[in-house]
All heavy atoms as a GROMACS GRO file, in nm:
protein
  530
    1MET      N    1   2.366   0.469   1.399
    1MET     CA    2   2.244   0.398   1.368
    1MET      C    3   2.276   0.279   1.278
    1MET      O    4   2.364   0.286   1.195
    1MET     CB    5   2.145   0.490   1.298
    1MET     CG    6   2.090   0.597   1.383
    1MET     SD    7   1.950   0.672   1.301
    1MET     CE    8   1.902   0.781   1.428
    2THR      N    9   2.199   0.175   1.297
    2THR     CA   10   2.220   0.055   1.219
    2THR      C   11   2.103   0.031   1.126
    2THR      O   12   1.996   0.093   1.139
    2THR     CB   13   2.237  -0.068   1.310
    2THR    OG1   14   2.114  -0.087   1.380
    2THR    CG2   15   2.352  -0.049   1.407
    3PHE      N   16   2.122  -0.061   1.033
    3PHE     CA   17   2.016  -0.096   0.938
    3PHE      C   18   1.894  -0.153   1.009
    3PHE      O   19   1.782  -0.131   0.967
    3PHE     CB   20   2.071  -0.198   0.837
    3PHE     CG   21   1.967  -0.247   0.741
    3PHE    CD1   22   1.919  -0.165   0.641
    3PHE    CD2   23   1.916  -0.375   0.751
    3PHE    CE1   24   1.823  -0.209   0.554
    3PHE    CE2   25   1.818  -0.420   0.665
    3PHE     CZ   26   1.772  -0.336   0.564
    4GLU      N   27   1.914  -0.223   1.118
    4GLU     CA   28   1.805  -0.285   1.192
    4GLU      C   29   1.704  -0.182   1.242
    4GLU      O   30   1.586  -0.210   1.255
    4GLU     CB   31   1.858  -0.367   1.309
    4GLU     CG   32   1.934  -0.491   1.267
    4GLU     CD   33   1.847  -0.589   1.192
    4GLU    OE1   34   1.732  -0.612   1.234
    4GLU    OE2   35   1.893  -0.642   1.090
    5GLN      N   36   1.748  -0.061   1.269
    5GLN     CA   37   1.658   0.043   1.318
    5GLN      C   38   1.560   0.088   1.209
    5GLN      O   39   1.454   0.141   1.239
    5GLN     CB   40   1.737   0.162   1.368
    5GLN     CG   41   1.816   0.130   1.493
    5GLN     CD   42   1.909   0.242   1.531
    5GLN    OE1   43   1.960   0.314   1.447
    5GLN    NE2   44   1.932   0.257   1.661
    6TYR      N   45   1.595   0.068   1.083
    6TYR     CA   46   1.510   0.110   0.972
    6TYR      C   47   1.434  -0.006   0.910
    6TYR      O   48   1.370   0.010   0.808
    6TYR     CB   49   1.594   0.179   0.864
    6TYR     CG   50   1.656   0.307   0.913
    6TYR    CD1   51   1.791   0.313   0.947
    6TYR    CD2   52   1.579   0.422   0.925
    6TYR    CE1   53   1.847   0.430   0.992
    6TYR    CE2   54   1.634   0.539   0.970
    6TYR     CZ   55   1.769   0.544   1.003
    6TYR     OH   56   1.824   0.659   1.047
    7LYS      N   57   1.438  -0.121   0.971
    7LYS     CA   58   1.378  -0.242   0.915
    7LYS      C   59   1.228  -0.227   0.893
    7LYS      O   60   1.176  -0.271   0.792
    7LYS     CB   61   1.409  -0.360   1.007
    7LYS     CG   62   1.371  -0.492   0.949
    7LYS     CD   63   1.435  -0.604   1.027
    7LYS     CE   64   1.357  -0.634   1.153
    7LYS     NZ   65   1.402  -0.754   1.221
    8ASP      N   66   1.158  -0.164   0.983
    8ASP     CA   67   1.012  -0.151   0.974
    8ASP      C   68   0.969  -0.009   0.941
    8ASP      O   69   0.866   0.038   0.988
    8ASP     CB   70   0.949  -0.196   1.106
    8ASP     CG   71   0.970  -0.344   1.130
    8ASP    OD1   72   0.967  -0.420   1.032
    8ASP    OD2   73   0.988  -0.382   1.246
    9LEU      N   74   1.043   0.059   0.857
    9LEU     CA   75   1.011   0.195   0.817
    9LEU      C   76   0.884   0.196   0.733
    9LEU      O   77   0.865   0.113   0.645
    9LEU     CB   78   1.128   0.252   0.736
    9LEU     CG   79   1.122   0.399   0.703
    9LEU    CD1   80   1.133   0.481   0.831
    9LEU    CD2   81   1.236   0.436   0.610
   10GLU      N   82   0.794   0.288   0.762
   10GLU     CA   83   0.668   0.301   0.690
   10GLU      C   84   0.666   0.435   0.617
   10GLU      O   85   0.705   0.537   0.673
   10GLU     CB   86   0.549   0.296   0.786
   10GLU     CG   87   0.533   0.164   0.855
   10GLU     CD   88   0.492   0.051   0.764
   10GLU    OE1   89   0.425   0.078   0.662
   10GLU    OE2   90   0.528  -0.063   0.794
   11ALA      N   91   0.616   0.436   0.494
   11ALA     CA   92   0.606   0.559   0.417
   11ALA      C   93   0.478   0.633   0.454
   11ALA      O   94   0.372   0.573   0.469
   11ALA     CB   95   0.605   0.527   0.268
   12SER      N   96   0.488   0.764   0.470
   12SER     CA   97   0.368   0.845   0.495
   12SER      C   98   0.335   0.929   0.372
   12SER      O   99   0.219   0.962   0.349
   12SER     CB  100   0.387   0.934   0.616
   12SER     OG  101   0.497   1.020   0.598
   13GLU      N  102   0.437   0.963   0.292
   13GLU     CA  103   0.418   1.035   0.167
   13GLU      C  104   0.512   0.980   0.062
   13GLU      O  105   0.627   0.949   0.092
   13GLU     CB  106   0.448   1.185   0.183
   13GLU     CG  107   0.344   1.261   0.258
   13GLU     CD  108   0.367   1.412   0.252
   13GLU    OE1  109   0.470   1.456   0.193
   13GLU    OE2  110   0.283   1.486   0.303
   14LEU      N  111   0.461   0.966  -0.059
   14LEU     CA  112   0.542   0.924  -0.174
   14LEU      C  113   0.503   1.008  -0.294
   14LEU      O  114   0.392   1.064  -0.299
   14LEU     CB  115   0.520   0.775  -0.205
   14LEU     CG  116   0.573   0.675  -0.103
   14LEU    CD1  117   0.524   0.535  -0.138
   14LEU    CD2  118   0.724   0.680  -0.095
   15TYR      N  119   0.592   1.015  -0.393
   15TYR     CA  120   0.563   1.092  -0.515
   15TYR      C  121   0.460   1.019  -0.599
   15TYR      O  122   0.474   0.900  -0.630
   15TYR     CB  123   0.691   1.113  -0.596
   15TYR     CG  124   0.666   1.190  -0.723
   15TYR    CD1  125   0.652   1.328  -0.719
   15TYR    CD2  126   0.655   1.126  -0.844
   15TYR    CE1  127   0.627   1.400  -0.834
   15TYR    CE2  128   0.630   1.196  -0.960
   15TYR     CZ  129   0.616   1.334  -0.955
   15TYR     OH  130   0.591   1.405  -1.069
   16CYS      N  131   0.355   1.090  -0.637
   16CYS     CA  132   0.251   1.034  -0.723
   16CYS      C  133   0.270   1.090  -0.864
   16CYS      O  134   0.266   1.212  -0.884
   16CYS     CB  135   0.113   1.072  -0.670
   16CYS     SG  136  -0.021   1.017  -0.779
   17PRO      N  137   0.292   1.004  -0.964
   17PRO     CA  138   0.312   1.052  -1.100
   17PRO      C  139   0.187   1.115  -1.162
   17PRO      O  140   0.197   1.200  -1.249
   17PRO     CB  141   0.355   0.927  -1.178
   17PRO     CG  142   0.311   0.812  -1.095
   17PRO     CD  143   0.306   0.859  -0.954
   18LYS      N  144   0.071   1.075  -1.116
   18LYS     CA  145  -0.053   1.132  -1.169
   18LYS      C  146  -0.080   1.271  -1.111
   18LYS      O  147  -0.117   1.363  -1.184
   18LYS     CB  148  -0.170   1.039  -1.139
   18LYS     CG  149  -0.296   1.073  -1.212
   18LYS     CD  150  -0.401   0.964  -1.193
   18LYS     CE  151  -0.526   0.997  -1.272
   18LYS     NZ  152  -0.628   0.894  -1.252
   19CYS      N  153  -0.060   1.288  -0.981
   19CYS     CA  154  -0.080   1.418  -0.915
   19CYS      C  155   0.041   1.510  -0.933
   19CYS      O  156   0.031   1.630  -0.906
   19CYS     CB  157  -0.107   1.398  -0.766
   19CYS     SG  158  -0.258   1.306  -0.730
   20LYS      N  159   0.154   1.453  -0.971
   20LYS     CA  160   0.280   1.526  -0.992
   20LYS      C  161   0.328   1.598  -0.865
   20LYS      O  162   0.375   1.711  -0.870
   20LYS     CB  163   0.267   1.624  -1.107
   20LYS     CG  164   0.220   1.560  -1.236
   20LYS     CD  165   0.306   1.600  -1.350
   20LYS     CE  166   0.252   1.546  -1.481
   20LYS     NZ  167   0.287   1.412  -1.507
   21ALA      N  168   0.312   1.531  -0.751
   21ALA     CA  169   0.355   1.586  -0.623
   21ALA      C  170   0.368   1.473  -0.521
   21ALA      O  171   0.315   1.364  -0.542
   21ALA     CB  172   0.254   1.689  -0.573
   22ALA      N  173   0.438   1.503  -0.413
   22ALA     CA  174   0.444   1.408  -0.302
   22ALA      C  175   0.309   1.412  -0.231
   22ALA      O  176   0.261   1.519  -0.194
   22ALA     CB  177   0.556   1.444  -0.206
   23MET      N  178   0.248   1.297  -0.218
   23MET     CA  179   0.113   1.289  -0.162
   23MET      C  180   0.109   1.191  -0.045
   23MET      O  181   0.188   1.096  -0.042
   23MET     CB  182   0.014   1.241  -0.269
   23MET     CG  183   0.002   1.333  -0.389
   23MET     SD  184  -0.057   1.497  -0.348
   23MET     CE  185  -0.222   1.462  -0.292
   24PRO      N  186   0.017   1.211   0.049
   24PRO     CA  187  -0.001   1.110   0.154
   24PRO      C  188  -0.043   0.977   0.093
   24PRO      O  189  -0.112   0.975  -0.009
   24PRO     CB  190  -0.114   1.168   0.240
   24PRO     CG  191  -0.123   1.312   0.204
   24PRO     CD  192  -0.072   1.324   0.065
   25VAL      N  193  -0.001   0.869   0.154
   25VAL     CA  194  -0.032   0.736   0.101
   25VAL      C  195  -0.097   0.650   0.208
   25VAL      O  196  -0.083   0.675   0.328
   25VAL     CB  197   0.094   0.664   0.047
   25VAL    CG1  198   0.148   0.734  -0.075
   25VAL    CG2  199   0.199   0.650   0.154
   26ARG      N  200  -0.169   0.550   0.162
   26ARG     CA  201  -0.225   0.446   0.250
   26ARG      C  202  -0.164   0.314   0.210
   26ARG      O  203  -0.131   0.291   0.093
   26ARG     CB  204  -0.376   0.441   0.237
   26ARG     CG  205  -0.442   0.561   0.297
   26ARG     CD  206  -0.587   0.535   0.331
   26ARG     NE  207  -0.642   0.654   0.393
   26ARG     CZ  208  -0.740   0.726   0.342
   26ARG    NH1  209  -0.795   0.691   0.228
   26ARG    NH2  210  -0.784   0.833   0.404
   27LYS      N  211  -0.153   0.226   0.307
   27LYS     CA  212  -0.095   0.094   0.284
   27LYS      C  213  -0.206  -0.009   0.281
   27LYS      O  214  -0.295  -0.007   0.366
   27LYS     CB  215   0.004   0.064   0.396
   27LYS     CG  216   0.081  -0.063   0.380
   27LYS     CD  217   0.191  -0.072   0.482
   27LYS     CE  218   0.143  -0.134   0.609
   27LYS     NZ  219   0.249  -0.174   0.699
   28ARG      N  220  -0.203  -0.097   0.180
   28ARG     CA  221  -0.305  -0.201   0.165
   28ARG      C  222  -0.236  -0.336   0.149
   28ARG      O  223  -0.143  -0.350   0.071
   28ARG     CB  224  -0.389  -0.167   0.041
   28ARG     CG  225  -0.489  -0.270   0.003
   28ARG     CD  226  -0.577  -0.228  -0.113
   28ARG     NE  227  -0.509  -0.144  -0.210
   28ARG     CZ  228  -0.571  -0.059  -0.290
   28ARG    NH1  229  -0.699  -0.045  -0.287
   28ARG    NH2  230  -0.502   0.014  -0.376
   29LEU      N  231  -0.283  -0.436   0.223
   29LEU     CA  232  -0.227  -0.571   0.214
   29LEU      C  233  -0.268  -0.634   0.081
   29LEU      O  234  -0.385  -0.638   0.046
   29LEU     CB  235  -0.278  -0.657   0.329
   29LEU     CG  236  -0.230  -0.801   0.333
   29LEU    CD1  237  -0.080  -0.808   0.354
   29LEU    CD2  238  -0.302  -0.877   0.443
   30LEU      N  239  -0.167  -0.682   0.005
   30LEU     CA  240  -0.194  -0.747  -0.123
   30LEU      C  241  -0.187  -0.899  -0.113
   30LEU      O  242  -0.277  -0.968  -0.158
   30LEU     CB  243  -0.093  -0.702  -0.229
   30LEU     CG  244  -0.107  -0.562  -0.284
   30LEU    CD1  245   0.004  -0.536  -0.385
   30LEU    CD2  246  -0.241  -0.542  -0.349
   31LEU      N  247  -0.078  -0.949  -0.058
   31LEU     CA  248  -0.055  -1.094  -0.053
   31LEU      C  249   0.002  -1.135   0.081
   31LEU      O  250   0.078  -1.061   0.142
   31LEU     CB  251   0.047  -1.136  -0.160
   31LEU     CG  252   0.009  -1.120  -0.305
   31LEU    CD1  253   0.132  -1.142  -0.392
   31LEU    CD2  254  -0.098  -1.218  -0.342
   32VAL      N  255  -0.033  -1.255   0.123
   32VAL     CA  256   0.032  -1.317   0.238
   32VAL      C  257   0.116  -1.431   0.181
   32VAL      O  258   0.063  -1.525   0.123
   32VAL     CB  259  -0.072  -1.370   0.340
   32VAL    CG1  260  -0.001  -1.440   0.454
   32VAL    CG2  261  -0.158  -1.257   0.391
   33LEU      N  262   0.246  -1.417   0.195
   33LEU     CA  263   0.342  -1.511   0.139
   33LEU      C  264   0.407  -1.592   0.250
   33LEU      O  265   0.406  -1.550   0.366
   33LEU     CB  266   0.450  -1.435   0.062
   33LEU     CG  267   0.400  -1.341  -0.048
   33LEU    CD1  268   0.512  -1.248  -0.092
   33LEU    CD2  269   0.348  -1.421  -0.164
   34PRO      N  270   0.467  -1.706   0.217
   34PRO     CA  271   0.538  -1.784   0.320
   34PRO      C  272   0.654  -1.706   0.383
   34PRO      O  273   0.692  -1.731   0.497
   34PRO     CB  274   0.591  -1.906   0.245
   34PRO     CG  275   0.505  -1.917   0.125
   34PRO     CD  276   0.460  -1.778   0.091
   35THR      N  277   0.708  -1.608   0.312
   35THR     CA  278   0.821  -1.530   0.363
   35THR      C  279   0.779  -1.400   0.428
   35THR      O  280   0.862  -1.328   0.480
   35THR     CB  281   0.919  -1.499   0.249
   35THR    OG1  282   0.849  -1.428   0.146
   35THR    CG2  283   0.980  -1.626   0.194
   36GLY      N  284   0.651  -1.365   0.425
   36GLY     CA  285   0.604  -1.240   0.483
   36GLY      C  286   0.480  -1.190   0.412
   36GLY      O  287   0.410  -1.265   0.346
   37GLU      N  288   0.455  -1.060   0.422
   37GLU     CA  289   0.338  -0.999   0.358
   37GLU      C  290   0.382  -0.895   0.258
   37GLU      O  291   0.480  -0.825   0.280
   37GLU     CB  292   0.247  -0.931   0.462
   37GLU     CG  293   0.183  -1.026   0.558
   37GLU     CD  294   0.264  -1.046   0.683
   37GLU    OE1  295   0.351  -0.962   0.713
   37GLU    OE2  296   0.242  -1.146   0.753
   38LYS      N  297   0.306  -0.883   0.148
   38LYS     CA  298   0.334  -0.781   0.047
   38LYS      C  299   0.224  -0.675   0.055
   38LYS      O  300   0.106  -0.707   0.053
   38LYS     CB  301   0.339  -0.840  -0.093
   38LYS     CG  302   0.374  -0.738  -0.197
   38LYS     CD  303   0.409  -0.797  -0.329
   38LYS     CE  304   0.448  -0.684  -0.422
   38LYS     NZ  305   0.524  -0.730  -0.532
   39TYR      N  306   0.267  -0.549   0.066
   39TYR     CA  307   0.175  -0.436   0.078
   39TYR      C  308   0.190  -0.344  -0.042
   39TYR      O  309   0.297  -0.335  -0.102
   39TYR     CB  310   0.207  -0.355   0.205
   39TYR     CG  311   0.184  -0.430   0.332
   39TYR    CD1  312   0.286  -0.502   0.394
   39TYR    CD2  313   0.058  -0.430   0.392
   39TYR    CE1  314   0.264  -0.571   0.512
   39TYR    CE2  315   0.035  -0.499   0.510
   39TYR     CZ  316   0.139  -0.569   0.569
   39TYR     OH  317   0.116  -0.638   0.686
   40ASP      N  318   0.082  -0.272  -0.075
   40ASP     CA  319   0.081  -0.174  -0.182
   40ASP      C  320   0.055  -0.038  -0.119
   40ASP      O  321  -0.032  -0.025  -0.032
   40ASP     CB  322  -0.029  -0.208  -0.284
   40ASP     CG  323  -0.032  -0.113  -0.400
   40ASP    OD1  324   0.076  -0.077  -0.451
   40ASP    OD2  325  -0.143  -0.074  -0.442
   41TYR      N  326   0.131   0.064  -0.161
   41TYR     CA  327   0.106   0.201  -0.118
   41TYR      C  328   0.032   0.271  -0.230
   41TYR      O  329   0.071   0.262  -0.347
   41TYR     CB  330   0.237   0.275  -0.091
   41TYR     CG  331   0.305   0.232   0.035
   41TYR    CD1  332   0.416   0.149   0.032
   41TYR    CD2  333   0.262   0.277   0.158
   41TYR    CE1  334   0.480   0.111   0.149
   41TYR    CE2  335   0.325   0.241   0.275
   41TYR     CZ  336   0.435   0.158   0.269
   41TYR     OH  337   0.498   0.120   0.385
   42TYR      N  338  -0.078   0.342  -0.196
   42TYR     CA  339  -0.153   0.413  -0.299
   42TYR      C  340  -0.184   0.555  -0.252
   42TYR      O  341  -0.197   0.584  -0.134
   42TYR     CB  342  -0.280   0.339  -0.338
   42TYR     CG  343  -0.381   0.321  -0.228
   42TYR    CD1  344  -0.487   0.409  -0.216
   42TYR    CD2  345  -0.371   0.218  -0.137
   42TYR    CE1  346  -0.581   0.394  -0.115
   42TYR    CE2  347  -0.464   0.203  -0.036
   42TYR     CZ  348  -0.569   0.292  -0.026
   42TYR     OH  349  -0.660   0.277   0.074
   43CYS      N  350  -0.193   0.645  -0.349
   43CYS     CA  351  -0.219   0.786  -0.326
   43CYS      C  352  -0.360   0.805  -0.270
   43CYS      O  353  -0.456   0.750  -0.324
   43CYS     CB  354  -0.203   0.862  -0.458
   43CYS     SG  355  -0.245   1.037  -0.449
   44VAL      N  356  -0.372   0.885  -0.163
   44VAL     CA  357  -0.504   0.907  -0.103
   44VAL      C  358  -0.591   0.999  -0.188
   44VAL      O  359  -0.713   0.999  -0.175
   44VAL     CB  360  -0.495   0.961   0.041
   44VAL    CG1  361  -0.428   0.861   0.132
   44VAL    CG2  362  -0.426   1.094   0.046
   45ARG      N  363  -0.530   1.078  -0.275
   45ARG     CA  364  -0.606   1.173  -0.358
   45ARG      C  365  -0.666   1.108  -0.481
   45ARG      O  366  -0.784   1.124  -0.509
   45ARG     CB  367  -0.516   1.289  -0.396
   45ARG     CG  368  -0.585   1.396  -0.475
   45ARG     CD  369  -0.493   1.514  -0.489
   45ARG     NE  370  -0.539   1.605  -0.591
   45ARG     CZ  371  -0.465   1.695  -0.646
   45ARG    NH1  372  -0.339   1.709  -0.610
   45ARG    NH2  373  -0.513   1.775  -0.738
   46CYS      N  374  -0.584   1.032  -0.556
   46CYS     CA  375  -0.632   0.978  -0.683
   46CYS      C  376  -0.640   0.826  -0.686
   46CYS      O  377  -0.696   0.769  -0.779
   46CYS     CB  378  -0.546   1.028  -0.798
   46CYS     SG  379  -0.378   0.961  -0.799
   47GLY      N  380  -0.581   0.757  -0.588
   47GLY     CA  381  -0.587   0.611  -0.581
   47GLY      C  382  -0.483   0.538  -0.664
   47GLY      O  383  -0.487   0.416  -0.674
   48THR      N  384  -0.387   0.610  -0.723
   48THR     CA  385  -0.282   0.548  -0.803
   48THR      C  386  -0.184   0.472  -0.714
   48THR      O  387  -0.144   0.522  -0.608
   48THR     CB  388  -0.206   0.656  -0.882
   48THR    OG1  389  -0.297   0.724  -0.966
   48THR    CG2  390  -0.094   0.596  -0.966
   49SER      N  391  -0.144   0.354  -0.757
   49SER     CA  392  -0.042   0.278  -0.686
   49SER      C  393   0.092   0.349  -0.704
   49SER      O  394   0.134   0.376  -0.816
   49SER     CB  395  -0.034   0.136  -0.740
   49SER     OG  396   0.071   0.066  -0.677
   50VAL      N  397   0.160   0.380  -0.593
   50VAL     CA  398   0.285   0.455  -0.600
   50VAL      C  399   0.404   0.377  -0.544
   50VAL      O  400   0.516   0.428  -0.545
   50VAL     CB  401   0.273   0.592  -0.530
   50VAL    CG1  402   0.178   0.682  -0.605
   50VAL    CG2  403   0.229   0.577  -0.386
   51GLY      N  404   0.382   0.256  -0.498
   51GLY     CA  405   0.493   0.177  -0.447
   51GLY      C  406   0.443   0.053  -0.375
   51GLY      O  407   0.324   0.033  -0.359
   52ASP      N  408   0.539  -0.032  -0.336
   52ASP     CA  409   0.503  -0.151  -0.260
   52ASP      C  410   0.612  -0.183  -0.160
   52ASP      O  411   0.720  -0.125  -0.164
   52ASP     CB  412   0.476  -0.270  -0.352
   52ASP     CG  413   0.595  -0.309  -0.437
   52ASP    OD1  414   0.707  -0.313  -0.386
   52ASP    OD2  415   0.575  -0.335  -0.556
   53LYS      N  416   0.579  -0.272  -0.070
   53LYS     CA  417   0.672  -0.313   0.034
   53LYS      C  418   0.645  -0.458   0.070
   53LYS      O  419   0.529  -0.500   0.079
   53LYS     CB  420   0.652  -0.225   0.158
   53LYS     CG  421   0.734  -0.269   0.278
   53LYS     CD  422   0.702  -0.188   0.399
   53LYS     CE  423   0.782  -0.237   0.517
   53LYS     NZ  424   0.755  -0.160   0.638
   54THR      N  425   0.750  -0.534   0.089
   54THR     CA  426   0.737  -0.670   0.137
   54THR      C  427   0.802  -0.678   0.274
   54THR      O  428   0.921  -0.652   0.288
   54THR     CB  429   0.805  -0.770   0.040
   54THR    OG1  430   0.747  -0.755  -0.089
   54THR    CG2  431   0.786  -0.913   0.088
   55SER      N  432   0.721  -0.708   0.374
   55SER     CA  433   0.776  -0.724   0.508
   55SER      C  434   0.810  -0.871   0.526
   55SER      O  435   0.727  -0.958   0.501
   55SER     CB  436   0.678  -0.677   0.614
   55SER     OG  437   0.562  -0.755   0.613
   56ARG      N  438   0.929  -0.898   0.566
   56ARG     CA  439   0.977  -1.035   0.577
   56ARG      C  440   0.966  -1.083   0.721
   56ARG      O  441   1.013  -1.019   0.813
   56ARG     CB  442   1.121  -1.044   0.531
   56ARG     CG  443   1.139  -0.983   0.393
   56ARG     CD  444   1.245  -1.054   0.316
   56ARG     NE  445   1.272  -0.987   0.189
   56ARG     CZ  446   1.200  -1.002   0.080
   56ARG    NH1  447   1.095  -1.078   0.082
   56ARG    NH2  448   1.231  -0.940  -0.032
   57ASN      N  449   0.901  -1.198   0.737
   57ASN     CA  450   0.888  -1.260   0.868
   57ASN      C  451   0.901  -1.411   0.849
   57ASN      O  452   0.801  -1.479   0.832
   57ASN     CB  453   0.754  -1.223   0.933
   57ASN     CG  454   0.747  -1.270   1.076
   57ASN    OD1  455   0.840  -1.332   1.127
   57ASN    ND2  456   0.637  -1.241   1.141
   58PRO      N  457   1.022  -1.463   0.851
   58PRO     CA  458   1.042  -1.606   0.824
   58PRO      C  459   0.981  -1.698   0.929
   58PRO      O  460   0.956  -1.814   0.903
   58PRO     CB  461   1.193  -1.621   0.819
   58PRO     CG  462   1.246  -1.506   0.896
   58PRO     CD  463   1.146  -1.394   0.879
   59ASP      N  464   0.951  -1.645   1.047
   59ASP     CA  465   0.894  -1.728   1.153
   59ASP      C  466   0.742  -1.734   1.148
   59ASP      O  467   0.679  -1.803   1.228
   59ASP     CB  468   0.938  -1.677   1.290
   59ASP     CG  469   1.089  -1.684   1.307
   59ASP    OD1  470   1.149  -1.775   1.248
   59ASP    OD2  471   1.144  -1.599   1.377
   60ALA      N  472   0.680  -1.661   1.055
   60ALA     CA  473   0.535  -1.654   1.050
   60ALA      C  474   0.472  -1.787   1.009
   60ALA      O  475   0.367  -1.824   1.058
   60ALA     CB  476   0.491  -1.544   0.954
   61PHE      N  477   0.535  -1.859   0.919
   61PHE     CA  478   0.480  -1.985   0.870
   61PHE      C  479   0.580  -2.097   0.895
   61PHE      O  480   0.699  -2.078   0.878
   61PHE     CB  481   0.452  -1.977   0.720
   61PHE     CG  482   0.341  -1.882   0.686
   61PHE    CD1  483   0.369  -1.752   0.653
   61PHE    CD2  484   0.210  -1.924   0.686
   61PHE    CE1  485   0.268  -1.663   0.622
   61PHE    CE2  486   0.108  -1.837   0.656
   61PHE     CZ  487   0.137  -1.706   0.623
   62ARG      N  488   0.526  -2.210   0.930
   62ARG     CA  489   0.611  -2.327   0.947
   62ARG      C  490   0.549  -2.442   0.874
   62ARG      O  491   0.427  -2.464   0.882
   62ARG     CB  492   0.625  -2.362   1.095
   62ARG     CG  493   0.698  -2.258   1.172
   62ARG     CD  494   0.716  -2.298   1.314
   62ARG     NE  495   0.774  -2.188   1.388
   62ARG     CZ  496   0.762  -2.172   1.516
   62ARG    NH1  497   0.698  -2.259   1.588
   62ARG    NH2  498   0.819  -2.067   1.573
   63ILE      N  499   0.628  -2.516   0.801
   63ILE     CA  500   0.579  -2.634   0.730
   63ILE      C  501   0.594  -2.753   0.824
   63ILE      O  502   0.702  -2.785   0.872
   63ILE     CB  503   0.657  -2.657   0.600
   63ILE    CG1  504   0.637  -2.537   0.508
   63ILE    CG2  505   0.613  -2.786   0.533
   63ILE    CD1  506   0.721  -2.541   0.383
   64LEU      N  507   0.482  -2.817   0.851
   64LEU     CA  508   0.483  -2.933   0.939
   64LEU      C  509   0.472  -3.059   0.856
   64LEU      O  510   0.386  -3.072   0.769
   64LEU     CB  511   0.364  -2.926   1.037
   64LEU     CG  512   0.359  -2.802   1.126
   64LEU    CD1  513   0.231  -2.804   1.208
   64LEU    CD2  514   0.479  -2.799   1.217
   65LYS      N  515   0.560  -3.151   0.882
   65LYS     CA  516   0.559  -3.278   0.811
   65LYS      C  517   0.495  -3.384   0.900
   65LYS      O  518   0.524  -3.392   1.018
   65LYS     CB  519   0.700  -3.320   0.774
   65LYS     CG  520   0.765  -3.227   0.675
   65LYS     CD  521   0.903  -3.274   0.639
   65LYS     CE  522   0.967  -3.177   0.542
   65LYS     NZ  523   1.102  -3.215   0.506
   66PRO      N  524   0.406  -3.466   0.843
   66PRO     CA  525   0.338  -3.570   0.924
   66PRO      C  526   0.433  -3.680   0.965
   66PRO      O  527   0.535  -3.705   0.917
   66PRO     CB  528   0.230  -3.622   0.835
   66PRO     CG  529   0.252  -3.567   0.700
   66PRO     CD  530   0.356  -3.462   0.709
   0.00000   0.00000   0.00000
């Protein structure tokens, strides 16, 4: 297996420090950046932010010069 196969890995459970257990998470879009999108993972039980992810897509935006 190569690194490319894990490029778009999504978390379904992460450790929540407030619940003190691995909990299911939801992904929420935070920012749209020129290099991709930044997402936040939060606990479905208590709503605590438990991680983030930046998906990189350099072809998403192009700067056009007049």
